[in-house]
C-alpha positions as CSV (number, residue, x, y, z in Angstrom):
1,M,76.0,-24.4,11.5
2,K,73.8,-25.6,8.3
3,L,73.0,-22.4,5.9
4,K,69.3,-22.5,5.0
5,T,69.0,-22.7,0.8
6,N,66.8,-20.0,-1.0
7,Q,64.0,-22.2,-1.5
8,Q,63.1,-23.3,2.7
9,I,63.9,-19.5,3.2
10,L,61.2,-18.7,0.0
11,T,58.8,-21.5,1.4
12,K,59.0,-20.3,4.7
13,A,58.3,-16.5,4.0
14,K,55.2,-18.4,1.9
15,S,53.8,-20.0,4.7
16,A,54.0,-17.0,7.1
17,R,52.2,-14.8,4.2
18,R,49.6,-17.4,4.3
19,E,49.0,-17.8,7.9
20,R,48.7,-14.2,8.5
21,F,46.3,-13.9,5.3
22,I,43.8,-16.1,7.2
23,R,44.9,-14.7,10.6
24,R,43.1,-11.5,8.9
25,L,40.4,-13.5,7.3
26,H,38.7,-14.9,10.3
27,W,39.2,-11.5,12.2
28,T,37.8,-9.5,9.2
29,L,34.8,-12.0,9.2
30,G,34.4,-12.2,13.0
31,I,34.2,-8.7,13.2
32,L,31.5,-8.6,10.3
33,I,29.2,-11.3,11.9
34,A,29.5,-9.3,15.1
35,L,28.3,-6.0,13.4
36,A,25.7,-8.2,12.0
37,L,24.3,-9.7,15.0
38,I,24.1,-6.2,16.9
39,T,22.3,-4.4,13.9
40,V,19.6,-7.2,14.1
41,Y,19.4,-6.8,17.8
42,V,18.9,-3.7,17.5
43,L,16.2,-3.4,14.5
44,R,14.2,-5.8,16.7
45,L,14.2,-3.8,20.2
46,P,10.7,-2.9,21.3
47,S,11.4,0.4,21.7
48,L,11.8,1.0,17.7
49,Q,8.7,-0.7,16.6
50,L,5.6,1.3,15.3
51,Q,3.0,0.7,18.1
52,E,0.5,3.5,17.4
53,I,-0.4,4.9,13.9
54,T,-2.8,7.5,14.1
55,V,-4.9,8.7,10.6
56,T,-5.8,12.0,10.1
57,G,-7.0,13.8,7.1
58,T,-9.8,11.6,5.8
59,V,-13.4,13.1,5.6
60,I,-14.9,10.5,3.2
61,V,-12.2,7.3,3.5
62,P,-13.3,5.7,6.8
63,K,-10.2,5.7,9.1
64,A,-10.5,2.2,10.7
65,E,-10.5,1.2,7.3
66,V,-7.2,3.1,6.6
67,E,-5.8,1.7,10.0
68,K,-6.6,-1.5,8.9
69,I,-4.5,-1.8,5.6
70,M,-1.5,0.1,7.1
71,Q,-1.4,-2.9,10.0
72,Q,-1.9,-5.6,7.5
73,T,1.0,-3.9,5.5
74,L,3.2,-3.7,8.5
75,E,3.1,-7.1,9.5
76,G,5.2,-10.1,9.3
77,T,9.2,-9.2,8.5
78,I,12.0,-8.4,6.5
79,F,14.5,-11.3,5.5
80,A,12.5,-13.1,7.9
81,I,14.7,-11.1,10.6
82,I,13.7,-7.8,10.7
83,P,10.1,-6.7,11.8
84,K,8.3,-4.3,8.8
85,K,6.9,-2.0,11.8
86,N,10.6,-0.9,12.5
87,F,10.8,2.9,12.9
88,L,13.4,3.1,10.8
89,L,12.8,0.5,7.7
90,Y,9.2,0.6,7.4
91,Y,8.8,1.1,3.5
92,R,6.7,4.7,3.2
93,D,6.4,4.3,-0.5
94,G,4.7,0.9,0.0
95,L,2.4,2.2,2.1
96,S,1.0,5.1,0.3
97,D,1.2,3.3,-3.4
98,T,-1.2,0.7,-1.3
99,L,-3.6,3.2,0.2
100,Q,-3.7,4.8,-3.0
101,A,-4.5,1.6,-5.2
102,K,-7.4,0.8,-2.7
103,F,-8.9,4.1,-2.1
104,I,-9.0,6.2,-5.7
105,R,-10.3,9.4,-3.3
106,I,-6.8,9.5,-1.8
107,A,-4.9,12.0,-3.6
108,S,-1.4,11.8,-1.8
109,V,-0.4,10.3,1.9
110,V,2.2,11.7,4.3
111,F,3.8,10.1,7.0
112,T,5.4,11.7,10.1
113,E,6.8,10.2,12.7
114,K,5.7,11.3,16.4
115,S,7.9,9.6,18.1
116,P,9.9,6.0,17.5
117,R,6.9,4.5,18.8
118,A,4.1,6.7,17.1
119,L,3.7,7.1,13.5
120,I,0.9,10.0,11.9
121,V,-0.6,9.6,8.5
122,T,-2.1,12.1,7.0
123,N,-4.0,11.9,3.6
124,H,-5.2,14.4,1.4
125,E,-8.2,13.6,-0.5
126,R,-9.1,14.3,-3.9
127,T,-11.7,17.0,-4.5
128,P,-14.3,16.3,-7.2
129,A,-14.1,18.4,-10.1
130,A,-17.9,18.8,-10.5
131,V,-20.7,17.9,-8.2
């Protein structure tokens, strides 16, 4: 029976640790990729996309113009993967800023989700200080 030297034992232990690390790394990367794919799939579901936008609270500002700007702002995708119309991720502050920049008459905008497919946009118009 041949005895192993310390060097041989250390080399074998080192290679075992390396194999264990590589195996764990593969599992971790696989799980992360699977989670990313599942997340993208869920965020692209048609049932989570805003389909109906209702504008309320406008007196002077035309509703059709507000709806048109809302539709244009919500077109496209985020990172070329996730639709901007996603009910969970649409950018409320950006929409509000866009509407307030386009229509000076709008003082504030409130977004209310009626359902995952319906969005109610309530505009509060400025009142004139003098007539």
